[in-house]
N, C-alpha and C positions, 0 to 999 in steps of 0.2 A: 555460398550457402545455400543448400537447396531448400525450397519452400516446403512446407507441410500444409496441404490442402486443409483450409478449416482452422489453422492455428493462427492467430493474431498476437504477434509479440510486439512489445514497445520498441519503436525504431531506436536504434542505436544512435546517438548523437554526442559530439564534443560537449563537454560542460561549460561551454560559455553561454553565459546569461543572454536570453534575448528577450528584451523590455516589451511587455506587453500593454503597460500603461507606465507613462512618466507624466505625471501631471503638476503644473505649477499651481500650487492652491492659491486661489484669490490672484492670479496672475495672467497673463496672455502667454501665447506660444513664443518660445525663445530657446536657442540653442539646444535643440534636440528634445525640450520638454513641450508637451502640449498645453493649451489653454485651460483654465479650470473646467472641469466638468463632473457629472456623476455625483454630485453634492447634494444633500438634504436641502430642503426649501427653507428650513427654520436656520439660515445661516447668512452671512454676508461677507464681502470680501474688504480688506482694509491693506493699507501698506503707505511707503513712503515712495519717494523717486527710485526707480529701478536702480540707478548706480550700476556699478560694476558686476553685481551679483543679484540677478532678480529674484531668485529663490530667497535669499536673505533678507529681502526688502517687502516681501509680499506674504500675505496668508490669508486664510479663511477662519472665520470664527462662527460658532453657533452663539445665535441670539437668544435662543431659549432651549432648554434639552440638550441631547447629545448631538454631536455634530458627526454626520453618517455619510461614508462614502460607499457607493455600491457598485461592483465592478463586474459586469458581464463576461464570463470567459469565452474564448474563440472554439473551444472544443471540449469535448470530456475527455476525462482520465488524464489530466495535467498535472504537473507537479510545478509547485511556485515558491518563490520567496519574495517577501514584501519587505521593502525599506520605507520607513516614515521620517521626514525630516521636519525639525522644528528649529525656529529661531526666536527667542523671546524679545519681541519690540515694544512692549508696554510697560510691565512691571519691571521693577529694578532691584526688588529684594527678594531674596529666596524664602520660599513659603507662603508667596503672595498667591500663586497659581500651581494648583496640581489638578492632574488629570488622570481618569480611570481609561486605560486603553485596551480594547479588547478586539478579536478577529473572529468572524463566523465564516464557514464554508458550507454551501448548499443547505442551509438551514440547519445544521448540526449545532449543537451546543457551544456558546461562544468559549473562545479560549483567552484567558486574560494575559496579555502582553505585558503590562505593567499596571499595577492596582494603583499607585498614586506617583505619577510622574511629575516631577519638578524640574522644567526644562531648564530654568535658570540655575539652579543648584547643580544640574547633571553637566550643562555647558561650561560652568564655571565664569560666565559673564553674559552680560545682553549682546545682542546683535552678533551671536555667534551660534553657527549650525551645528545641531547635533541629529543623531540618528538613531532609531531603534530598527533592527532587522528581526523579522520573524519567517519562518522558526531561525534559530541562531546557525551560523554557517556551518557548525559541526553537528546538526541535527538532521534528519530526514526532511525532505521539502514538505511544504503543504499540498496535499491532493485535494482537488476539485474538480466538478464536471462542469458547473453552470454558473456559479457566482460566489465572489469573495466580498464579505462586507467589512468595513473597519468601523469602530465606533468609538467614540472619544467623548466621556462625560466629564464636564468641569466639577471639580470638589470645591468646597468651601476653603478658603485660604485665609488671607490677610483681610484688612478693613476695605480694601478696594475693590469696586465691582468687577474688574477684571478676572478676580480669582474664581469666578463662577463660570466664564466661559470657557469651553475648549477649543483649541485652534490647531490648526496644521498648516506647515508650510510648504511641503512636498509629498508627493507619493510615488513610489514607483514597485510595479509588479514585474518580477523577472520570471519568465519559464526557464526551468532547470532539467536538465536530463534526469538528474536524481539516480537512483540506483537502478540498473536493468531490470525488468521483471515481465516473465511470460506466465500468464495464469489461464487455467482453462476450467470451466465449469463442466464437468463431466456428464454428459447425459442431457444438458440443459441449454437455455439460451444465453446470451450475453447479458452481463449486468455493468452498470457504472458502479462508481464508487458509492454514490449516494443512495442505491437500490439493492447492493448485495447482501448488506446486513452486516458485513464486517468491514466496512470502511476500505475496501480495495475494489477495483475494478476487474472484471473477468471477461474472457474471450468466450463466445459460444463454443459448444465443443467439436473438436476437429483433431486430426493427427492420430486417430485410433485405427486400429487393426481391422481389417475386413471381416465381417462375420459377427462383430460383436454389437451389442443392442443397448439403447438406452431405456432406462426405467425411472419412472416417478413413483415415489411412496406417497403414503397418507398425507395430505395437508396437516401440518403441524405447526402453528402460529409461534410456538416456542423455538423453533428452527430459523437460521437466517435464511432467506430464500435462496442463496445459492448452496444451500445442503440439502435441498429437497429433491434432487434428482441425483442419477448415478448411471455410469455405464457398465456392463457386465459382459463376460463371455461365457456363452452355454458351456456347461462342463464337458461336452464332447469336442469344443474347438480346440483343434490343434494349436499349441503355443500360447493358449491363455490369452490375456488382454494385453496388448501392446501399445504404448504411445511413445511417439517421436516428436521432440520439440527442438527446433533451430535455436543455436546460440550465436552471438554476435563474434564473440573473439576467443581467443584460447586463455583459460584462466579457471580458477575454482568458481563453483557454482554452489548455491545452496537447493536442494531438492526437498520440496515438502509435499507429501502424500495425505490427503484427509479422506477418511472413510466415515459413514454415517449408516449403521444397519437399519435398512427400511422395510425389510421382508422377513427375516428369520427370527422369531421371538425366542431365542434359547442359545446357550452357549455351545460350541461345537458344531454347530449345523452350517457353517461357513468357515473354512479355514484356507489361507493362502500364503504362498512363498512369494517373496520380491525380489527381483532382479533388476540390476541397473548398470548400465554400459555408457560409453561415450563415442561419438563420431561415427563414421561410416563403419568400421568393423562392428559395432554394437547393432546398427539396424541391419546389416547382413546377418549377423547371428540370430537376431530374432527372426528375419524372414526365413532363414534356413531351417529353424526348428519349426516353425509355422508350417511349413511347405514339407517336412519330413513324413513320408507315409506312415513310417514305422515307430513314429514318435506318439505316445499318449500322455496327457498330462495328469491323468486321474491319480496317479500314484506319486506325483511330485518329485519324480526322481530328478534329482540335481544333475546327473551325468547326461541327461537329455538336453540339458540347456548349457549354452556356451558363455552368457553373461555371468558376472559375479553375482553370487547370491548375497543380498544385503540384510533380508529379514527373513526370519522363518516362523511358518505355523502361527500367522496373524489371525485371531479370531478378534473381530471387531466387537461383538456382543460381549465377549468376555472381557477385553481392554476397557470398554466401557462401562464396567461395575454393573454387569448382566442387566444392561438395557437398551431397549431401541431408541431410534430418534435422538442418540447423543453421538457426537463427533469425537473421533480421535485422530491425531496425527501423528507422523513419523517423519523426520528429518534426517537427511544425509548430505554430505558433501561429496561432489562429483567433480573430477578435472575433465574438462572437455574443450574442444574448439570449434566444432561445427554443430554438434547437435548432442542432446542428452535422450537415452532411450531407457523407458521402463516396462518390465515385463512381470506381470502378475500371474501367477499360476494357481489353479485351485487344488488343494489336497484335499478338501471336503467340499462339495458344492461349487458354486460359481465363482470365479474371482471378479472383484467389482472395485470401482473407484469413485469418489464423490468429487473431489477437485484435486488439482496438480498443479504446482506453482514452482517454476524456476526463475531463480533471482541472485544478483550479485550483492543484494541488502547483506549488511554484516550480521554474521553470526551472533544469536542471542547468548550463547555460551562458548567458553573455550572448548576447543575440539582439536583432536589430532587430524590434519588435513589429510585426505587421501581418497582414492574412489571407493565410493560406497561406505565412507565412515559415517556410523550411525550416530545421530546426536541424542535420539531420546525419543519418547513417546509421551504426548501431552493431551488434555482435554481442551477442546474448544468448544466455543457457543454456551460455556457457562452452565454446563448441565453434567452431572456426575461427577465423581473423583477422577484423579490423576491413577495413570496405569500403576498399580501397586507391586507388579514383579520386580524382584530387585535387579539392578543392572547387571549386565554381563560383565567379565572382567574388561578392563580398558574402554569401557564405554560410560561417558558422563552423561547424567540423566538431565534434561532440560526441565526446568521449572514450570513457571506462568507464563502467559502473555504471548505465544506464537500467533 
């Protein structure tokens, strides 16, 4: 797979979990589990003789307030799955101890994993290990850059004092490959998941055609940071704006293109056609078009391009409800084995692009798989209405949440 200068793609790795943390809460290092660490100071260890299963016989509990584990992460842009282990060693009646369990990543709002966990009721008996896995195995992994924090709050249960003390027997944080994803902040710098404004990491601009230029619009606090720059091709540039992104394996990929009109305050002042292809033939086709001396892009002649055309006459201002600083996205399904190439050709004004994402993440709506099958146009960043144009025959419109 040929590297594209400036494009940083998430490394392709087998989905075997790699433990980042495996903590024997309240206990010492044993059998691949490390000694207790990273816990809040308002807590204490407790347990019986280790016996045959140290995790089953040791725990850490909060003496006052919540029990908190704060886990620094080894690198930005990671994907994780968390497993929490519990064994009830003290109370012997269901309903005596409940806990509110939540997880926070990089200071984002906490996500409730279980609002009222009753370990004894869930495990079915005392001295029996049970687990909570977050996110669930069939859900996308937790993405974080710097810190994952687990918080357990004891809720009032029965008459015994133990009911107010949250506890934990074991904690494991696994790094997981998750869906493969390459994302480019066109015209701008790299952003981590906690700074981009949309919860995803982006590489700095790269993999674009020579002669194109970055552009930064007016600072609009209402826009996510990753949506405040763009790359454009001057109208006279042969071949328009081209991006090539390497992919790790032969399969179907989701291609998402996002635009924000930062310059032209009017419909019809910038229009472009979008072409997309895969692998070396697509790269060669784009290069040939760009190098052809008799090729002009001002007329948007489809016969002058070899790549399949997947979107016609995109007017970002018009699609955004006749407004600037509003993001619109188009999604396509592309079959590729080594690379995905996108070419934007101006029919009026200069073609441009704000962000580009190629991923194996599941498609949000059913669509007929095929090279360049358009999935629809949606609004992002929460400003403006969705594209109101009726769908073309055979094209299903995506709704919210891309």
